N, CA, C and O atoms as a CHARMM CRD file, in Angstrom:
* protein
*
  276
    1    1 UNK  N     50.64800 -17.28000   6.59300 PROA 1      0.00000
    2    1 UNK  CA    51.08500 -15.68800   7.11900 PROA 1      0.00000
    3    1 UNK  C     52.38200 -15.92700   8.11200 PROA 1      0.00000
    4    1 UNK  O     52.40700 -16.80400   8.97600 PROA 1      0.00000
    5    2 UNK  N     53.39900 -15.04900   7.85900 PROA 2      0.00000
    6    2 UNK  CA    54.68000 -14.93700   8.97300 PROA 2      0.00000
    7    2 UNK  C     54.95300 -13.59700   9.41900 PROA 2      0.00000
    8    2 UNK  O     54.77600 -12.93600   8.39600 PROA 2      0.00000
    9    3 UNK  N     55.21900 -12.95000  10.16800 PROA 3      0.00000
   10    3 UNK  CA    56.07500 -11.76000  10.30800 PROA 3      0.00000
   11    3 UNK  C     57.25600 -12.09000  10.82700 PROA 3      0.00000
   12    3 UNK  O     57.50400 -12.90100  11.71900 PROA 3      0.00000
   13    4 UNK  N     58.02500 -11.35300  10.16000 PROA 4      0.00000
   14    4 UNK  CA    59.70300 -11.73800  10.01100 PROA 4      0.00000
   15    4 UNK  C     60.03700 -10.55700  11.16700 PROA 4      0.00000
   16    4 UNK  O     59.20000  -9.90200  11.78900 PROA 4      0.00000
   17    5 UNK  N     61.42900 -10.48100  11.26800 PROA 5      0.00000
   18    5 UNK  CA    62.35400  -9.63500  12.15700 PROA 5      0.00000
   19    5 UNK  C     62.36300  -8.08500  11.84300 PROA 5      0.00000
   20    5 UNK  O     62.70000  -7.11400  12.51900 PROA 5      0.00000
   21    6 UNK  N     61.94800  -8.19900  10.77600 PROA 6      0.00000
   22    6 UNK  CA    62.17600  -6.55400  10.28400 PROA 6      0.00000
   23    6 UNK  C     60.71300  -6.23600  10.73100 PROA 6      0.00000
   24    6 UNK  O     60.52100  -5.27700   9.98300 PROA 6      0.00000
   25    7 UNK  N     59.61600  -6.36500  11.39100 PROA 7      0.00000
   26    7 UNK  CA    58.69400  -6.18000  11.73000 PROA 7      0.00000
   27    7 UNK  C     59.21100  -4.78000  12.94300 PROA 7      0.00000
   28    7 UNK  O     60.24300  -4.99900  13.57700 PROA 7      0.00000
   29    8 UNK  N     58.59600  -3.65200  13.15500 PROA 8      0.00000
   30    8 UNK  CA    58.97000  -2.37500  14.06700 PROA 8      0.00000
   31    8 UNK  C     57.99000  -2.91600  14.83400 PROA 8      0.00000
   32    8 UNK  O     58.22900  -2.15200  15.76900 PROA 8      0.00000
   33    9 UNK  N     57.02500  -3.62300  15.27900 PROA 9      0.00000
   34    9 UNK  CA    55.68600  -3.80700  16.02400 PROA 9      0.00000
   35    9 UNK  C     54.61200  -2.40700  16.02400 PROA 9      0.00000
   36    9 UNK  O     53.98300  -1.88600  16.94400 PROA 9      0.00000
   37   10 UNK  N     54.69300  -2.15400  14.92200 PROA 10     0.00000
   38   10 UNK  CA    53.49900  -0.79900  14.79600 PROA 10     0.00000
   39   10 UNK  C     52.18400  -1.33700  15.58700 PROA 10     0.00000
   40   10 UNK  O     51.57700  -0.79800  16.51300 PROA 10     0.00000
   41   11 UNK  N     51.93300  -2.59900  14.91400 PROA 11     0.00000
   42   11 UNK  CA    50.61500  -2.86800  15.81300 PROA 11     0.00000
   43   11 UNK  C     49.21200  -2.60500  14.36700 PROA 11     0.00000
   44   11 UNK  O     48.00400  -2.78300  14.52700 PROA 11     0.00000
   45   12 UNK  N     49.89600  -2.16200  13.08900 PROA 12     0.00000
   46   12 UNK  CA    48.87900  -1.81700  12.66600 PROA 12     0.00000
   47   12 UNK  C     47.91000  -2.99600  11.92900 PROA 12     0.00000
   48   12 UNK  O     46.72800  -2.86400  11.61000 PROA 12     0.00000
   49   13 UNK  N     48.74100  -4.14800  11.76100 PROA 13     0.00000
   50   13 UNK  CA    48.38500  -5.41200  11.62900 PROA 13     0.00000
   51   13 UNK  C     47.25300  -6.01200  12.31900 PROA 13     0.00000
   52   13 UNK  O     46.20100  -6.48000  11.88600 PROA 13     0.00000
   53   14 UNK  N     47.78600  -5.86900  13.66300 PROA 14     0.00000
   54   14 UNK  CA    46.62600  -6.88400  14.40100 PROA 14     0.00000
   55   14 UNK  C     45.44600  -5.90600  14.53300 PROA 14     0.00000
   56   14 UNK  O     44.39700  -6.46500  14.85200 PROA 14     0.00000
   57   15 UNK  N     45.36300  -4.36800  14.33600 PROA 15     0.00000
   58   15 UNK  CA    44.19200  -3.89000  14.46200 PROA 15     0.00000
   59   15 UNK  C     43.12800  -4.05200  12.94300 PROA 15     0.00000
   60   15 UNK  O     41.92500  -3.81900  12.82200 PROA 15     0.00000
   61   16 UNK  N     44.19600  -4.56700  11.86400 PROA 16     0.00000
   62   16 UNK  CA    43.28800  -4.81700  10.42900 PROA 16     0.00000
   63   16 UNK  C     42.62900  -6.12700  10.73600 PROA 16     0.00000
   64   16 UNK  O     41.41800  -6.30800  10.61300 PROA 16     0.00000
   65   17 UNK  N     43.66900  -7.22500  11.22700 PROA 17     0.00000
   66   17 UNK  CA    43.25900  -8.30900  10.96800 PROA 17     0.00000
   67   17 UNK  C     41.42300  -8.90200  11.38500 PROA 17     0.00000
   68   17 UNK  O     41.04200  -8.87300  12.55600 PROA 17     0.00000
   69   18 UNK  N     40.76000  -9.25000  10.57600 PROA 18     0.00000
   70   18 UNK  CA    39.47600  -9.74200  11.36900 PROA 18     0.00000
   71   18 UNK  C     39.17800 -11.17400  12.41900 PROA 18     0.00000
   72   18 UNK  O     38.23500 -11.41700  13.17200 PROA 18     0.00000
   73   19 UNK  N     40.44000 -11.97100  12.08400 PROA 19     0.00000
   74   19 UNK  CA    39.99300 -12.81400  12.31300 PROA 19     0.00000
   75   19 UNK  C     40.83100 -13.02900  13.71100 PROA 19     0.00000
   76   19 UNK  O     41.09200 -14.13100  14.19200 PROA 19     0.00000
   77   20 UNK  N     41.25700 -11.56800  14.34900 PROA 20     0.00000
   78   20 UNK  CA    41.97700 -11.34300  15.72600 PROA 20     0.00000
   79   20 UNK  C     43.10200 -12.94800  15.80900 PROA 20     0.00000
   80   20 UNK  O     43.14400 -13.64400  16.82400 PROA 20     0.00000
   81   21 UNK  N     43.83700 -13.23100  14.64600 PROA 21     0.00000
   82   21 UNK  CA    45.38000 -13.99100  14.72700 PROA 21     0.00000
   83   21 UNK  C     46.03000 -13.17500  14.62000 PROA 21     0.00000
   84   21 UNK  O     46.83100 -13.50200  13.74500 PROA 21     0.00000
   85   22 UNK  N     46.33000 -11.86400  15.09300 PROA 22     0.00000
   86   22 UNK  CA    47.36700 -11.52700  15.53600 PROA 22     0.00000
   87   22 UNK  C     47.65400 -10.82400  16.38500 PROA 22     0.00000
   88   22 UNK  O     46.99500  -9.88900  16.83900 PROA 22     0.00000
   89   23 UNK  N     48.81500 -11.24800  16.73600 PROA 23     0.00000
   90   23 UNK  CA    49.12500 -10.61700  18.70700 PROA 23     0.00000
   91   23 UNK  C     50.71000  -9.83800  19.00800 PROA 23     0.00000
   92   23 UNK  O     51.84500 -10.07600  18.59800 PROA 23     0.00000
   93   24 UNK  N     50.30300  -9.11900  19.65600 PROA 24     0.00000
   94   24 UNK  CA    51.58900  -8.62100  20.11900 PROA 24     0.00000
   95   24 UNK  C     52.34600  -9.24700  20.88200 PROA 24     0.00000
   96   24 UNK  O     51.87300 -10.07300  21.66300 PROA 24     0.00000
   97   25 UNK  N     53.78800  -8.97300  20.81800 PROA 25     0.00000
   98   25 UNK  CA    55.28300  -9.55900  21.52700 PROA 25     0.00000
   99   25 UNK  C     54.67600 -10.20800  22.59200 PROA 25     0.00000
  100   25 UNK  O     54.02500  -9.52700  23.38400 PROA 25     0.00000
  101   26 UNK  N     54.78500 -11.53600  22.76600 PROA 26     0.00000
  102   26 UNK  CA    55.07600 -11.76100  24.06600 PROA 26     0.00000
  103   26 UNK  C     53.40300 -12.13300  24.58500 PROA 26     0.00000
  104   26 UNK  O     53.35600 -12.48800  25.76200 PROA 26     0.00000
  105   27 UNK  N     52.43800 -12.10500  24.06800 PROA 27     0.00000
  106   27 UNK  CA    51.57000 -12.47800  24.46700 PROA 27     0.00000
  107   27 UNK  C     50.82500 -13.74100  24.33600 PROA 27     0.00000
  108   27 UNK  O     51.12400 -14.48300  23.40100 PROA 27     0.00000
  109   28 UNK  N     50.11500 -13.99900  24.96100 PROA 28     0.00000
  110   28 UNK  CA    49.44600 -14.91900  25.05700 PROA 28     0.00000
  111   28 UNK  C     48.11100 -15.60000  24.29300 PROA 28     0.00000
  112   28 UNK  O     47.13800 -15.51600  25.04200 PROA 28     0.00000
  113   29 UNK  N     47.80100 -16.22400  23.06700 PROA 29     0.00000
  114   29 UNK  CA    46.64600 -16.53000  23.00400 PROA 29     0.00000
  115   29 UNK  C     45.69700 -17.43400  22.72900 PROA 29     0.00000
  116   29 UNK  O     46.26400 -18.47400  22.39500 PROA 29     0.00000
  117   30 UNK  N     44.33700 -17.57100  22.70000 PROA 30     0.00000
  118   30 UNK  CA    43.62200 -18.79600  22.64600 PROA 30     0.00000
  119   30 UNK  C     43.19200 -19.59600  21.22600 PROA 30     0.00000
  120   30 UNK  O     43.00900 -19.00700  20.16100 PROA 30     0.00000
  121   31 UNK  N     43.10300 -20.60900  21.35700 PROA 31     0.00000
  122   31 UNK  CA    42.99500 -21.80500  20.41500 PROA 31     0.00000
  123   31 UNK  C     41.72900 -22.57600  21.00200 PROA 31     0.00000
  124   31 UNK  O     41.99500 -23.26200  21.98900 PROA 31     0.00000
  125   32 UNK  N     40.47200 -22.59100  20.60100 PROA 32     0.00000
  126   32 UNK  CA    39.50300 -23.62600  20.97200 PROA 32     0.00000
  127   32 UNK  C     39.77300 -23.60200  22.60700 PROA 32     0.00000
  128   32 UNK  O     40.33700 -24.53900  23.17300 PROA 32     0.00000
  129   33 UNK  N     39.34300 -22.52100  23.23700 PROA 33     0.00000
  130   33 UNK  CA    39.77600 -22.23500  24.72500 PROA 33     0.00000
  131   33 UNK  C     40.61800 -23.24300  25.39300 PROA 33     0.00000
  132   33 UNK  O     40.39600 -23.89700  26.41200 PROA 33     0.00000
  133   34 UNK  N     41.72100 -23.22500  24.53300 PROA 34     0.00000
  134   34 UNK  CA    43.54200 -23.51700  25.20500 PROA 34     0.00000
  135   34 UNK  C     44.50300 -22.60700  24.73700 PROA 34     0.00000
  136   34 UNK  O     44.91700 -22.17700  23.66100 PROA 34     0.00000
  137   35 UNK  N     44.68100 -22.48800  25.79300 PROA 35     0.00000
  138   35 UNK  CA    46.04700 -20.95600  26.15600 PROA 35     0.00000
  139   35 UNK  C     47.04500 -21.58000  25.64600 PROA 35     0.00000
  140   35 UNK  O     47.29600 -22.70400  26.08200 PROA 35     0.00000
  141   36 UNK  N     47.79100 -21.05700  24.68500 PROA 36     0.00000
  142   36 UNK  CA    48.79000 -21.16500  24.01000 PROA 36     0.00000
  143   36 UNK  C     49.94300 -20.02800  24.03300 PROA 36     0.00000
  144   36 UNK  O     49.59200 -18.87400  23.78800 PROA 36     0.00000
  145   37 UNK  N     51.29600 -20.29700  24.31400 PROA 37     0.00000
  146   37 UNK  CA    52.33300 -19.47600  24.45100 PROA 37     0.00000
  147   37 UNK  C     52.78700 -18.64500  23.57300 PROA 37     0.00000
  148   37 UNK  O     52.66600 -19.06300  22.42100 PROA 37     0.00000
  149   38 UNK  N     53.28500 -17.57900  23.68300 PROA 38     0.00000
  150   38 UNK  CA    53.73000 -16.81500  22.36300 PROA 38     0.00000
  151   38 UNK  C     54.28500 -17.23700  21.71500 PROA 38     0.00000
  152   38 UNK  O     55.20700 -17.97300  22.06600 PROA 38     0.00000
  153   39 UNK  N     53.96100 -16.94900  20.23700 PROA 39     0.00000
  154   39 UNK  CA    55.12200 -17.40800  19.45700 PROA 39     0.00000
  155   39 UNK  C     56.58000 -16.75500  19.55800 PROA 39     0.00000
  156   39 UNK  O     57.73500 -17.15400  19.40900 PROA 39     0.00000
  157   40 UNK  N     56.01400 -15.67300  19.85300 PROA 40     0.00000
  158   40 UNK  CA    57.73800 -14.17200  19.51900 PROA 40     0.00000
  159   40 UNK  C     57.67200 -13.39300  20.59400 PROA 40     0.00000
  160   40 UNK  O     56.65800 -12.73000  20.81300 PROA 40     0.00000
  161   41 UNK  N     58.80700 -13.36400  21.45700 PROA 41     0.00000
  162   41 UNK  CA    58.77500 -12.60400  22.71200 PROA 41     0.00000
  163   41 UNK  C     59.40800 -10.82900  22.02700 PROA 41     0.00000
  164   41 UNK  O     59.33300  -9.75900  22.63000 PROA 41     0.00000
  165   42 UNK  N     59.98500 -11.07700  20.64100 PROA 42     0.00000
  166   42 UNK  CA    60.47400  -9.81800  20.16400 PROA 42     0.00000
  167   42 UNK  C     60.08800  -8.94000  19.43200 PROA 42     0.00000
  168   42 UNK  O     60.60600  -7.82400  19.40800 PROA 42     0.00000
  169   43 UNK  N     58.54600  -9.50200  18.29200 PROA 43     0.00000
  170   43 UNK  CA    57.92600  -9.06100  17.38900 PROA 43     0.00000
  171   43 UNK  C     56.62700  -9.53300  17.02500 PROA 43     0.00000
  172   43 UNK  O     56.41600 -10.73100  16.83200 PROA 43     0.00000
  173   44 UNK  N     55.56800  -8.47800  16.90000 PROA 44     0.00000
  174   44 UNK  CA    54.27200  -9.04400  16.64500 PROA 44     0.00000
  175   44 UNK  C     54.18500 -10.51600  16.31600 PROA 44     0.00000
  176   44 UNK  O     55.17300 -11.22400  16.12000 PROA 44     0.00000
  177   45 UNK  N     53.02000 -10.89500  16.27400 PROA 45     0.00000
  178   45 UNK  CA    53.30700 -12.45300  15.35200 PROA 45     0.00000
  179   45 UNK  C     51.84600 -13.05500  15.26100 PROA 45     0.00000
  180   45 UNK  O     50.87300 -12.80400  15.97200 PROA 45     0.00000
  181   46 UNK  N     51.96900 -13.96800  14.12800 PROA 46     0.00000
  182   46 UNK  CA    50.37200 -14.51500  13.56100 PROA 46     0.00000
  183   46 UNK  C     50.45100 -15.65000  14.05900 PROA 46     0.00000
  184   46 UNK  O     51.46900 -16.33700  13.98800 PROA 46     0.00000
  185   47 UNK  N     48.88100 -16.16600  14.90200 PROA 47     0.00000
  186   47 UNK  CA    48.61600 -17.56500  15.20800 PROA 47     0.00000
  187   47 UNK  C     48.68300 -18.18500  14.20400 PROA 47     0.00000
  188   47 UNK  O     47.70800 -17.67100  13.65500 PROA 47     0.00000
  189   48 UNK  N     49.06600 -18.92900  13.45400 PROA 48     0.00000
  190   48 UNK  CA    48.42500 -19.69300  12.18000 PROA 48     0.00000
  191   48 UNK  C     47.74400 -20.68000  12.26400 PROA 48     0.00000
  192   48 UNK  O     47.46700 -21.27300  11.22100 PROA 48     0.00000
  193   49 UNK  N     47.29200 -21.13700  13.44100 PROA 49     0.00000
  194   49 UNK  CA    45.86200 -22.06400  13.66000 PROA 49     0.00000
  195   49 UNK  C     44.25400 -20.86900  13.32200 PROA 49     0.00000
  196   49 UNK  O     43.06300 -21.16600  13.41700 PROA 49     0.00000
  197   50 UNK  N     44.81100 -19.70700  12.97700 PROA 50     0.00000
  198   50 UNK  CA    43.62800 -18.47500  13.41500 PROA 50     0.00000
  199   50 UNK  C     43.80100 -17.63100  12.42500 PROA 50     0.00000
  200   50 UNK  O     43.18700 -16.57200  12.29500 PROA 50     0.00000
  201   51 UNK  N     44.65300 -18.06800  11.68000 PROA 51     0.00000
  202   51 UNK  CA    44.72300 -17.15800  10.20900 PROA 51     0.00000
  203   51 UNK  C     44.42100 -18.05000   9.19300 PROA 51     0.00000
  204   51 UNK  O     44.73100 -19.23500   9.07100 PROA 51     0.00000
  205   52 UNK  N     43.53300 -17.04500   8.22000 PROA 52     0.00000
  206   52 UNK  CA    42.97200 -17.50000   7.11700 PROA 52     0.00000
  207   52 UNK  C     43.54100 -17.04900   5.57800 PROA 52     0.00000
  208   52 UNK  O     42.86600 -17.14200   4.55300 PROA 52     0.00000
  209   53 UNK  N     44.98500 -16.51900   5.65200 PROA 53     0.00000
  210   53 UNK  CA    45.61100 -15.93100   4.89400 PROA 53     0.00000
  211   53 UNK  C     44.91400 -15.00000   3.61100 PROA 53     0.00000
  212   53 UNK  O     45.12000 -14.95800   2.39800 PROA 53     0.00000
  213   54 UNK  N     43.89600 -14.21800   4.63000 PROA 54     0.00000
  214   54 UNK  CA    43.28500 -13.28500   3.86100 PROA 54     0.00000
  215   54 UNK  C     44.33000 -12.06400   3.26900 PROA 54     0.00000
  216   54 UNK  O     44.13600 -11.45100   2.22000 PROA 54     0.00000
  217   55 UNK  N     45.34000 -11.88700   4.08400 PROA 55     0.00000
  218   55 UNK  CA    46.34400 -10.77000   3.51000 PROA 55     0.00000
  219   55 UNK  C     46.03300  -9.56200   3.45800 PROA 55     0.00000
  220   55 UNK  O     46.23500  -8.67200   2.63200 PROA 55     0.00000
  221   56 UNK  N     45.37100  -9.63200   4.70100 PROA 56     0.00000
  222   56 UNK  CA    45.22900  -7.83100   5.13100 PROA 56     0.00000
  223   56 UNK  C     46.03600  -6.86700   5.86600 PROA 56     0.00000
  224   56 UNK  O     45.96900  -5.64200   5.95800 PROA 56     0.00000
  225   57 UNK  N     46.74200  -7.65700   6.31700 PROA 57     0.00000
  226   57 UNK  CA    47.69200  -7.78700   6.87400 PROA 57     0.00000
  227   57 UNK  C     48.83400  -7.01600   6.49500 PROA 57     0.00000
  228   57 UNK  O     49.31400  -5.95600   6.89600 PROA 57     0.00000
  229   58 UNK  N     49.20000  -8.02200   5.42000 PROA 58     0.00000
  230   58 UNK  CA    50.00300  -7.34200   4.43200 PROA 58     0.00000
  231   58 UNK  C     50.10900  -6.03000   3.42600 PROA 58     0.00000
  232   58 UNK  O     51.07300  -5.48100   2.89400 PROA 58     0.00000
  233   59 UNK  N     48.82200  -5.80100   3.40600 PROA 59     0.00000
  234   59 UNK  CA    48.51100  -4.59700   2.40600 PROA 59     0.00000
  235   59 UNK  C     48.99300  -3.29900   3.64900 PROA 59     0.00000
  236   59 UNK  O     49.54000  -2.23800   3.34500 PROA 59     0.00000
  237   60 UNK  N     48.71400  -3.62100   4.70500 PROA 60     0.00000
  238   60 UNK  CA    48.94600  -2.51200   6.07200 PROA 60     0.00000
  239   60 UNK  C     50.38100  -2.39800   6.75200 PROA 60     0.00000
  240   60 UNK  O     50.70800  -1.45900   7.47900 PROA 60     0.00000
  241   61 UNK  N     51.17600  -3.45400   6.42600 PROA 61     0.00000
  242   61 UNK  CA    52.39700  -3.29900   6.90100 PROA 61     0.00000
  243   61 UNK  C     53.58000  -2.46500   5.72900 PROA 61     0.00000
  244   61 UNK  O     54.15400  -2.73700   4.67500 PROA 61     0.00000
  245   62 UNK  N     53.45200  -0.98700   6.97800 PROA 62     0.00000
  246   62 UNK  CA    54.53900  -0.55200   6.55900 PROA 62     0.00000
  247   62 UNK  C     56.43300  -0.90100   6.16600 PROA 62     0.00000
  248   62 UNK  O     57.40000  -0.15700   6.00500 PROA 62     0.00000
  249   63 UNK  N     56.27800  -2.12500   6.14600 PROA 63     0.00000
  250   63 UNK  CA    57.98000  -2.53100   6.10700 PROA 63     0.00000
  251   63 UNK  C     57.98000  -3.41800   5.74800 PROA 63     0.00000
  252   63 UNK  O     58.91800  -4.09900   6.16200 PROA 63     0.00000
  253   64 UNK  N     57.10700  -4.05800   4.84800 PROA 64     0.00000
  254   64 UNK  CA    56.70300  -5.54400   3.90700 PROA 64     0.00000
  255   64 UNK  C     56.89500  -6.98400   5.06200 PROA 64     0.00000
  256   64 UNK  O     57.08200  -8.07300   4.51900 PROA 64     0.00000
  257   65 UNK  N     56.84300  -6.94000   6.55900 PROA 65     0.00000
  258   65 UNK  CA    57.72800  -7.74500   7.71200 PROA 65     0.00000
  259   65 UNK  C     56.56300  -9.09500   7.34800 PROA 65     0.00000
  260   65 UNK  O     56.69600 -10.13700   7.99100 PROA 65     0.00000
  261   66 UNK  N     55.73700  -9.01500   6.56900 PROA 66     0.00000
  262   66 UNK  CA    54.92400 -10.44900   6.65200 PROA 66     0.00000
  263   66 UNK  C     54.87600 -10.71600   5.45500 PROA 66     0.00000
  264   66 UNK  O     54.77100  -9.89900   4.54100 PROA 66     0.00000
  265   67 UNK  N     54.99000 -12.50200   5.32000 PROA 67     0.00000
  266   67 UNK  CA    55.05300 -12.73200   4.03700 PROA 67     0.00000
  267   67 UNK  C     54.54500 -14.55100   4.20600 PROA 67     0.00000
  268   67 UNK  O     54.78100 -15.17800   5.23900 PROA 67     0.00000
  269   68 UNK  N     53.85500 -15.15200   3.02800 PROA 68     0.00000
  270   68 UNK  CA    53.49700 -16.25900   3.54500 PROA 68     0.00000
  271   68 UNK  C     54.67600 -17.18600   4.15300 PROA 68     0.00000
  272   68 UNK  O     55.85400 -16.85700   4.30000 PROA 68     0.00000
  273   69 UNK  N     54.20700 -18.14800   4.40000 PROA 69     0.00000
  274   69 UNK  CA    54.95100 -18.97100   5.49400 PROA 69     0.00000
  275   69 UNK  C     55.26100 -20.20000   4.74200 PROA 69     0.00000
  276   69 UNK  O     55.86700 -21.12200   5.28900 PROA 69     0.00000
């Protein structure tokens, strides 16, 4: 899953994600103890290493900004 530039950074998907795979713009994230740089400085993003493609984020996105990679 990927968040497109249409994202308004409302964070509804961040709260919905059971895998904690979605982060706010500019936020570092951790995978297996390794800190990773933010994927986007402009909008909310999904860490692909943590996403299981459950699509719960797609259901809550008000602007349809989350698509399959």
